[in-house]
Backbone as a chain_set.jsonl record, in Angstrom:
{"seq": "MSQYSVNINNFSNQNGFHIYPNPSSGTVTIIYSSTVNKNQMVAVYNILGEVVYSEIWNNSIRQKTIDLSHLRRGLYLICIGDETRKLILG", "coords": {"N": [[3.498, 36.12, 8.88], [3.363, 32.718, 9.394], [5.461, 30.248, 10.89], [6.402, 26.91, 10.402], [7.593, 23.818, 11.557], [8.82, 20.914, 10.118], [9.326, 17.598, 10.747], [11.176, 14.963, 9.557], [10.754, 12.447, 10.645], [8.081, 12.348, 11.138], [6.953, 11.221, 8.952], [7.379, 8.55, 8.926], [7.007, 5.032, 8.273], [6.703, 3.074, 10.208], [4.665, 1.611, 11.465], [3.119, 0.806, 9.357], [2.955, -0.032, 5.966], [5.117, -1.03, 3.272], [5.792, -0.67, -0.211], [7.219, -2.271, -2.942], [8.657, -3.022, -6.17], [8.267, 0.476, -6.837], [7.742, 2.886, -9.02], [6.059, 0.151, -10.73], [6.087, -2.706, -12.939], [4.089, -4.478, -12.711], [4.229, -6.736, -10.921], [4.201, -6.68, -7.495], [5.642, -6.273, -4.324], [4.573, -6.332, -1.023], [5.429, -5.209, 2.078], [4.441, -5.669, 5.231], [4.299, -4.033, 8.206], [2.882, -3.683, 10.515], [1.723, -3.853, 13.901], [-0.718, -4.81, 14.497], [-2.991, -7.187, 15.654], [-4.905, -8.641, 14.119], [-6.943, -9.847, 11.392], [-6.507, -8.332, 8.176], [-7.952, -6.317, 5.644], [-6.88, -6.092, 2.382], [-6.778, -3.881, -0.223], [-6.829, -2.778, -3.586], [-7.241, 0.122, -5.388], [-8.43, 1.724, -8.335], [-8.003, 4.84, -10.151], [-10.553, 5.765, -10.361], [-11.758, 4.954, -8.096], [-12.629, 2.376, -7.971], [-12.584, -0.981, -6.829], [-9.971, -3.036, -7.679], [-8.537, -5.168, -6.911], [-8.662, -7.34, -4.17], [-8.213, -8.777, -0.937], [-8.233, -10.774, 2.011], [-5.909, -10.631, 4.506], [-4.35, -12.716, 6.848], [-3.306, -12.283, 10.269], [-0.7, -13.203, 10.452], [0.703, -12.754, 8.15], [3.36, -11.005, 6.817], [4.727, -10.266, 4.614], [4.091, -10.147, 1.167], [3.781, -11.022, -2.252], [2.105, -9.696, -4.964], [0.385, -10.051, -8.068], [-0.229, -7.68, -10.336], [-0.244, -7.301, -12.983], [-2.216, -7.519, -14.886], [-3.58, -5.201, -14.856], [-4.207, -1.891, -16.16], [-1.79, 0.597, -17.155], [-0.997, 3.181, -14.828], [-2.093, 5.215, -12.018], [-2.601, 3.909, -8.795], [-4.197, 3.084, -5.68], [-3.18, 1.515, -2.759], [-4.605, -0.03, -0.063], [-4.444, -0.916, 3.301], [-6.063, -1.804, 6.077], [-6.305, 1.172, 7.831], [-4.343, 2.47, 6.464], [-2.873, 3.942, 3.587], [-1.274, 3.808, 0.429], [0.326, 5.117, -2.496], [0.574, 3.685, -5.732], [2.339, 3.258, -8.698], [1.739, 1.964, -11.802], [3.475, 0.991, -14.61]], "CA": [[3.73, 34.822, 8.305], [3.572, 31.662, 10.387], [6.516, 29.297, 10.574], [6.122, 25.556, 10.845], [8.719, 22.91, 11.452], [8.435, 19.569, 9.712], [10.342, 16.615, 11.09], [11.065, 13.815, 8.645], [10.264, 11.292, 11.402], [6.619, 12.346, 11.083], [6.53, 10.49, 7.77], [7.849, 7.181, 9.057], [6.006, 3.989, 8.054], [7.031, 1.98, 11.102], [3.492, 0.798, 11.765], [2.31, 0.7, 8.16], [3.464, -0.987, 5.007], [5.959, -0.536, 2.199], [5.548, -1.301, -1.502], [8.325, -2.178, -3.894], [9.162, -1.728, -6.643], [7.251, 1.5, -7.086], [6.793, 2.298, -9.945], [6.164, -1.281, -10.994], [5.529, -3.182, -14.205], [2.935, -5.319, -12.424], [4.41, -7.563, -9.735], [4.486, -5.782, -6.383], [5.809, -6.885, -3.011], [4.12, -5.488, 0.079], [5.954, -5.59, 3.388], [3.501, -5.16, 6.224], [5.038, -3.951, 9.465], [1.976, -3.303, 11.595], [1.655, -4.73, 15.062], [-2.12, -5.147, 14.707], [-3.165, -8.642, 15.779], [-6.176, -9.069, 13.538], [-6.921, -9.942, 9.936], [-6.605, -7.037, 7.508], [-8.393, -6.269, 4.255], [-5.971, -5.429, 1.458], [-7.538, -3.51, -1.407], [-6.196, -1.9, -4.559], [-8.259, 0.933, -6.053], [-7.987, 2.522, -9.472], [-8.19, 6.279, -9.966], [-11.993, 6.019, -10.281], [-12.239, 4.468, -6.811], [-13.117, 1.004, -8.115], [-11.703, -2.019, -6.293], [-9.464, -3.882, -8.76], [-7.939, -6.328, -6.243], [-8.881, -7.347, -2.717], [-7.908, -10.043, -0.271], [-8.073, -10.692, 3.465], [-4.639, -11.189, 4.981], [-4.392, -13.033, 8.274], [-2.35, -11.485, 11.042], [0.658, -13.745, 10.4], [1.349, -12.335, 6.905], [4.164, -9.794, 6.947], [5.217, -9.93, 3.284], [3.395, -10.883, 0.125], [3.925, -10.515, -3.608], [0.854, -9.816, -5.718], [0.529, -9.803, -9.495], [-1.202, -6.712, -10.835], [0.133, -7.06, -14.377], [-3.417, -7.48, -15.709], [-4.151, -3.855, -14.771], [-3.68, -0.888, -17.084], [-0.816, 1.536, -16.599], [-1.62, 4.329, -14.182], [-1.977, 5.421, -10.582], [-3.499, 3.089, -7.983], [-4.055, 3.211, -4.24], [-3.208, 0.262, -2.01], [-5.078, 0.24, 1.298], [-4.454, -1.991, 4.293], [-6.612, -1.169, 7.274], [-6.483, 2.608, 7.639], [-3.135, 2.977, 5.812], [-2.981, 3.991, 2.131], [-0.069, 4.175, -0.3], [0.183, 5.238, -3.946], [1.34, 2.764, -6.564], [2.327, 3.593, -10.118], [1.991, 0.842, -12.705], [3.904, 1.583, -15.877]], "C": [[4.015, 33.839, 9.431], [4.693, 30.753, 9.937], [6.163, 27.951, 11.175], [7.382, 24.727, 10.659], [8.193, 21.527, 11.087], [9.594, 18.646, 10.0], [10.134, 15.4, 10.203], [10.56, 12.57, 9.354], [8.747, 11.215, 11.41], [6.101, 11.503, 9.923], [6.979, 9.037, 7.799], [6.706, 6.204, 8.857], [6.214, 2.821, 9.009], [5.845, 1.074, 11.383], [2.585, 0.642, 10.558], [2.825, -0.376, 7.241], [4.268, -0.273, 3.935], [5.658, -1.33, 0.941], [6.823, -1.189, -2.333], [8.169, -3.241, -4.97], [7.994, -0.779, -6.897], [7.938, 2.693, -7.73], [7.1, 0.832, -10.251], [5.593, -1.605, -12.373], [4.37, -4.14, -13.969], [3.056, -6.187, -11.194], [4.924, -6.673, -8.602], [4.633, -6.596, -5.103], [5.395, -5.87, -1.954], [4.717, -6.053, 1.358], [5.102, -4.878, 4.425], [4.167, -5.191, 7.585], [4.163, -3.551, 10.646], [2.018, -4.318, 12.723], [0.214, -5.108, 15.393], [-2.279, -6.665, 14.7], [-4.536, -9.091, 15.291], [-6.015, -9.163, 12.03], [-7.127, -8.559, 9.328], [-7.107, -7.217, 6.088], [-7.35, -5.499, 3.467], [-6.772, -5.145, 0.203], [-6.711, -2.58, -2.278], [-7.324, -1.211, -5.325], [-7.656, 1.626, -7.26], [-8.327, 3.986, -9.213], [-9.674, 6.663, -9.892], [-12.6, 5.56, -8.961], [-12.811, 3.067, -6.858], [-12.099, 0.028, -7.537], [-11.289, -2.927, -7.446], [-8.756, -5.12, -8.214], [-8.289, -6.22, -4.767], [-8.631, -8.747, -2.173], [-7.848, -9.779, 1.236], [-6.756, -11.36, 3.825], [-4.764, -11.506, 6.452], [-3.24, -12.326, 8.974], [-0.93, -12.031, 11.019], [1.408, -13.319, 9.132], [2.079, -11.023, 7.145], [4.738, -9.357, 5.608], [4.477, -10.775, 2.265], [3.637, -10.204, -1.214], [2.616, -10.746, -4.337], [1.108, -9.417, -7.168], [-0.596, -8.888, -9.955], [-0.95, -6.404, -12.308], [-1.071, -7.018, -15.322], [-4.063, -6.093, -15.726], [-3.485, -2.921, -15.779], [-2.66, -0.008, -16.377], [-1.542, 2.701, -15.954], [-1.366, 4.357, -12.691], [-3.03, 4.6, -9.851], [-3.241, 3.4, -6.51], [-4.142, 1.832, -3.619], [-3.56, 0.607, -0.574], [-5.026, -1.034, 2.128], [-4.906, -1.36, 5.59], [-6.857, 0.301, 7.002], [-5.252, 3.277, 7.007], [-3.311, 2.909, 4.296], [-1.654, 4.445, 1.539], [-0.405, 4.261, -1.793], [1.067, 4.222, -4.635], [1.214, 3.208, -8.0], [2.659, 2.335, -10.902], [2.36, 1.436, -14.063], [4.505, 0.592, -16.825]], "O": [[4.825, 34.115, 10.316], [4.862, 30.51, 8.742], [5.688, 27.862, 12.307], [8.138, 24.925, 9.708], [7.233, 21.04, 11.683], [10.715, 18.881, 9.549], [9.025, 14.873, 10.116], [9.979, 11.701, 8.702], [8.179, 10.152, 11.659], [4.933, 11.114, 9.915], [6.954, 8.367, 6.767], [5.566, 6.495, 9.22], [5.925, 1.681, 8.647], [6.023, -0.136, 11.526], [1.394, 0.373, 10.716], [3.1, -1.497, 7.67], [4.118, 0.93, 3.721], [5.314, -2.51, 1.006], [7.429, -0.12, -2.409], [7.586, -4.29, -4.694], [6.869, -1.213, -7.142], [8.645, 3.437, -7.051], [8.216, 0.347, -10.064], [4.741, -0.889, -12.9], [3.729, -4.576, -14.926], [2.071, -6.365, -10.478], [5.947, -6.002, -8.737], [3.841, -7.499, -4.836], [5.808, -4.71, -1.984], [4.532, -7.227, 1.68], [5.054, -3.649, 4.482], [4.557, -6.255, 8.065], [4.68, -3.12, 11.676], [2.314, -5.494, 12.511], [-0.048, -5.669, 16.457], [-1.747, -7.342, 13.821], [-5.238, -9.833, 15.978], [-5.066, -8.623, 11.462], [-7.832, -7.721, 9.89], [-6.725, -8.168, 5.406], [-6.978, -4.386, 3.838], [-7.376, -6.05, -0.374], [-5.991, -1.713, -1.782], [-8.235, -1.86, -5.839], [-6.507, 2.065, -7.221], [-8.88, 4.323, -8.166], [-10.015, 7.748, -9.421], [-13.794, 5.742, -8.72], [-13.417, 2.613, -5.887], [-10.895, 0.191, -7.732], [-12.138, -3.518, -8.113], [-8.413, -6.023, -8.977], [-8.221, -5.139, -4.182], [-8.814, -9.75, -2.861], [-7.46, -8.695, 1.673], [-6.524, -12.52, 3.484], [-5.229, -10.674, 7.23], [-2.314, -11.834, 8.329], [-0.025, -11.37, 11.53], [2.622, -13.504, 9.047], [1.491, -10.051, 7.617], [5.186, -8.22, 5.465], [4.26, -11.969, 2.471], [3.693, -8.978, -1.304], [2.079, -11.854, -4.332], [1.94, -8.556, -7.453], [-1.765, -9.273, -9.962], [-1.389, -5.373, -12.818], [-0.952, -6.53, -16.446], [-4.979, -5.837, -16.508], [-2.346, -3.14, -16.192], [-2.669, 0.114, -15.152], [-2.569, 3.16, -16.454], [-0.532, 3.616, -12.171], [-4.201, 4.591, -10.232], [-2.184, 3.919, -6.151], [-5.062, 1.068, -3.911], [-2.899, 1.431, 0.058], [-5.504, -2.089, 1.709], [-4.229, -0.492, 6.141], [-7.546, 0.645, 6.042], [-5.135, 4.502, 7.016], [-3.839, 1.926, 3.777], [-0.995, 5.34, 2.067], [-1.298, 3.571, -2.283], [2.174, 3.932, -4.179], [0.117, 3.502, -8.474], [3.706, 1.719, -10.705], [1.64, 2.28, -14.596], [4.908, 0.959, -17.929]]}, "num_chains": 1, "name": "protein.A"}
């Protein structure tokens, strides 16, 4: 049997983004903490892989609230650049 050590620091989002509240009833705040100095595509995907929201954020945006209340309850993926997070709408 092999043994592996997992360090909680491996799961840090220091260079990614955070979503709150999660789960959400529809209005979500995204705090973007990346040091990338270029515009980023923000996309929300439903469980079928369809884009249900997208926007280009310029490099000066570090926090934004988006309204997803028009979407059905369920699991969604929020992608910014090469970072992805799960969002539950309920």
